[in-house]
Every structure is written in C-alpha cells, then in structure tokens.
MIROMAR-833952 format. One record per residue (C-alpha): z negated, x, y; residue in three letters. Coordinates in steps of 0.25 Angstrom, whole numbers, plus 5000, padded with zeros to 4 digits. Layout:
// residues N
ZXYALA...
END
This chain:
// residues 249
476147324976MET477047384967LEU477147544965THR478447564973GLN477947464984GLU476647544985ARG477447674986TYR478347624997GLN477047575005ALA476447705003ILE477647775009LEU477747685020GLN476247705025ILE476447845023LEU477647855033ASN476947775042GLU475647865043LYS476148005036ASN474848015028ALA473947915020VAL472847905012THR472547844998VAL471547765004SER472447715015GLU473447675004LEU472547604997THR472047515008GLN473447495013LEU474147454999LEU472847394992ASP472947474981THR472147574974SER471847724977GLU472347754962SER473647684964THR473847744978ILE473547884972ARG474647864961ARG475547804971ASP475447934981LEU475648034969THR476947954965ALA477447954979LEU477148104980ASP477848134967GLU479048054973MET478948144987GLY478748024994LYS477448074999LEU476448184999ASN475148154992LYS473948224998VAL472448214994PHE471948074998GLY473348015001GLY474748055005ALA475648105016THR477048085020SER478248165016VAL479548185024LYS480648135014GLN481848245013THR483148185007SER484148265002GLY485748265003ILE486048164991ILE486248024997GLU486347904988ASP487747824989ASN487947694999VAL487847604988SER486447644984ASN485947664997ARG486447525002GLU485247454994THR484247535000VAL483247475010MET484247365012SER483447265019GLU482947375028GLU484447425031LYS484847275034ASN483747265044LEU484047395050ILE485647365051ALA485347225056SER484647265068TYR485547385071ALA486847285072ALA486147215083LYS486147345092LEU487747335092ILE488247295105ASN489547245110ASP490447365113ASN489647465105ASP490347585099PHE489547595086VAL489447705076PHE488947665062ILE488547765052ASP488747775038ALA487547725029GLY486947595022THR486147545033THR487247565044THR488147495035SER487147375035ARG487347385050LEU488747345049VAL488347225040ASP487547185053TYR488547215064ILE489047085071THR489447155084ASN491047155085ASP491147215098LYS490747345094ALA491547455089THR491047535076TYR491247665070VAL490647715057THR490747825047ASN490347725035GLY491347685027ILE490647555022PRO490347525037HIS491847535041ALA492147435031ARG491047335036LYS491547355050LEU492947315046LEU492547195038GLN491747145050LYS492947155058GLY492247255069LEU492947365077THR492547495068ALA492947635067TYR492847725055MET492547875055VAL493447955048GLY493048075039GLY492548115025LYS491948005018ILE490648035010LYS490547954998PRO489047924997VAL488847875010THR490247815012GLU490147885026ALA491347965034VAL490848115036ILE491348245040GLY492148315053PRO493148205054GLU492148095054GLY491348175066ILE492548195074ARG492748045074SER491448005077ILE491448115089ALA492448035097ASN491647905097PHE490447875106ASN489647765100PHE488647675108THR487747665095LYS487747725082ALA487047675070PHE486747785060MET486147805046GLY485147905041THR484547955028ASN483248015035GLY482348005047ILE481348115051ASP480648145064ALA481048285063ASP482348295056ALA482948175062GLY484048085056PHE484448145043THR485648135032THR485948215019PRO487348255022GLU487848345034VAL489148275036GLU488648135037GLU487548195047ALA488548255056LEU489348115056ILE488048045061LYS487648155070GLU488948135078LYS488847985078ALA487447995085ILE487948105094GLU489248005098LYS488247885099SER487547835112TYR486447765103MET486147795089THR485347705079PHE484847765065ILE484747645055LEU483747685045ALA482747615035ASP481447675034HIS481547745022THR482447835031LYS481247895038PHE480448025035ASN481748065027VAL482448195029VAL483948225025CYS484648365025PRO485448335039VAL484948275053THR486048215061PHE485048165072ALA483748195078LYS482848065077ILE482848045092ASP484248035093LYS484347895086CYS483647765087CYS483247715072ILE483347575067ILE482447555055THR481747455046ASP480447515048SER479847645053LEU479047715042PRO478347815052ASN478147775067LYS478347915071LYS479847895071PHE479547805083ALA479147925091GLU480547995089TYR481647895092THR481847735094VAL481647665081ILE481847515079LYS481147445066GLU481847335062VAL481247225052SER481447085047LYS
END
C-alpha cells in the first residue's frame, strides 16, 4: 500500500471511530507499527489528526475564507460527484419547480437531468448555460457575480429568490458538521443559500465524503434542515441528525 493510500485509509478509519490505536491500525492495514507511527506523526503535522500516546484521535477540520476556483474544483472527487449527481437527478419529477445552487457537484447534477417537464432556477452561471443547451425551461437569478465560484450573489439575488416557491432545492456546501451545520466561506453566498432553503419545500445537500467534519466561517443551515446525498458517510453519527442517502456504484 502506498503512503498516500495509507494516509487516506487511516483518516477514513478515524472518521468512523473518532479514536484508534496503533495496534488496531497495524492489524487493519497489515503493516508494521513503526510505519503506522510515522504515518500518524506525518498526519499530525499536517493537522489531519491528533496524535496521542498509543494512537490518534480525530480532529475537526476548520476551513478558512479562501476558495479554490471552479476549474480547479471540477477535477476533485470527480467520480464521487458523478455518483451523487446521477442519483439526485432521478429525484426530479414532472412539474417540479427546482432551485439548483452554484457549485461543482450541482453542476454535475445538470449534466444528468433528463426531466424536461420541470422548471429550473439557478444562481450558477455554468448551470444556466447547461440548462439552456439542454433546452430546459430555466430562469437565472440576477445580481452580483462572484468570479471564483461563478455564482450570482448579493441583495438582488436574494430578492429574486424570495419571489419563488420551490418544490425542491439542490444545494452545495463546503462543510458539514453536527454542531455548525452546513457552512461556506463567504457571507453573501451563504445568504443566497439560506434564502433558497427557506423558500423550498424540500432541500437536498449534494456533498462528497470529504465535506464532513469540516467547518467554514458561515453557517447557512442547521444540519436537520436538509437531507444529504453523499457517496460515503465517514461517520455514522451524522445519520442521527438528518436523512442521509449514501450512493455507490
């Protein structure tokens, strides 16, 4: 097993158990104690876990206000995003009035949409373009454009959304935490998300497993306000707070 593969395996085990011993990891990963100890030291230095005597404990990840641009994020967790998006698209029924949030996973959702009897509203510029190319009935939220995420934000966008009553909303998120809820780095984008959720009968958060146990500066919804569609749940405790669907191949 390569070093990076061991790192990923250790973190996944830790997310599920919250604490793990060197002995347990040695057995689970079929490697030596010295190798595991080196791995834990390296991961501790990266801030991915807390190394303690005889093992490690999980650490809540805190994300700052800097966001990567859309083109960079498109290639991250690509297969997982496709699985999530494909499942979510099947939830759209005839005559649904759907809000689609800006973001890379929700953009994949548009790729999988086949229902041409529903109506779509989005604040994502790439999403609007794809909906138009598919010949679907779609509306674009108006307002200030955020270059990094290619999302429409600001007071005008919030006022636009306030006039709608959605049957379903499909939202992206930067972080999911049991206490902090669903979070994002930027205030104006959070306000758009908050209003869309408020105006939707049912909301689905589309998020791959790396978004769990991450906290960003601004909360836009408590965890029990939305259902979650993910590829894999890193810690089963999240299922105690809301409805979660895990999709797989």
